[in-house]
N, C-alpha and C positions, 0 to 999 in steps of 0.2 A: 954551845951550838955545836951540831955534828958538821965535819967537811963533806965534802960532795964525795971524795973517797968512802969516809964511814958510810954515809946514807946507800950508796952504790953496793957496798958489801953486807947490809943487811937486806936489800931486796931479794925476795923469794927463800929466805931463809925461814920465815915464819908460816910458810905454807902456800898453795895457792889460794888466790882470791877466789872466790866461787859464787860471787854474787855480779848482775849486770852492773857494766861500767862503763864509763864515757869518758875518753881522756883527749882534751882539747889541747894539741901541742902546735907551739908556733916553730917554724923553721928557722927562726933566727933567735931563739930561746936559747939563754946560756945552759938550762937544764934540759935541753931536747934529748940527749942523749939518755939522762937517767929517766926523762919520761917513758922513753921508748922500751928502757930496761924494765919499767914499772909493768908495761904492758905485757912484757913476758910472764908475769907472776898471776897474770888474769886468766881465768877460763876461756879458751879461745873463743868459742862459741859466743859467747856473751860479753866480750870485750869490743867495745867500738872506738875506733881512731880517728878524730877529725884533725887532719894538719891544715894549718893555714899559713900564710906568709909572714905573719905577725912574731913579735916576740914573746914575753913573759906576761901575757894578758890576753883577757877573753876577747876575740873579736866583737865588733859591735854593729857592722854593716848588716844589711839585711839578708844577703844571701849567705853569709855565715850563721848569722842568727837564727835564720830557718831550720839550716843544716842541724845546728846545735838543738833546737826544740824537738826535732824530729828524732833525734838520737837520744834525747831524755825520755821523750814518750815510748819509744821502742823498749829502753832499760825498765821504765816502769811496766810495760806491758809483760816483759820477760820475767820481772822481778814479782808480779802478781799472779801469774799464771800457771807458776811451779808449785 
């Protein structure tokens, strides 16, 4: 298994991620820094970042679930419109 440092060192070395992406990142996630670094490898105008107050899990409350659904729908629209 790769260490955090090894994973961080590979980000961005394989080129830009040029498909629409949705990043759901918890502010208490131990991997928050790596997740934010990954966003830098994505095309700026198609990468969506949703920050939440949780950890390394997908929020299940209504407000966050709605935001996630809207972001996924937007990513799909971007993917299929181009």
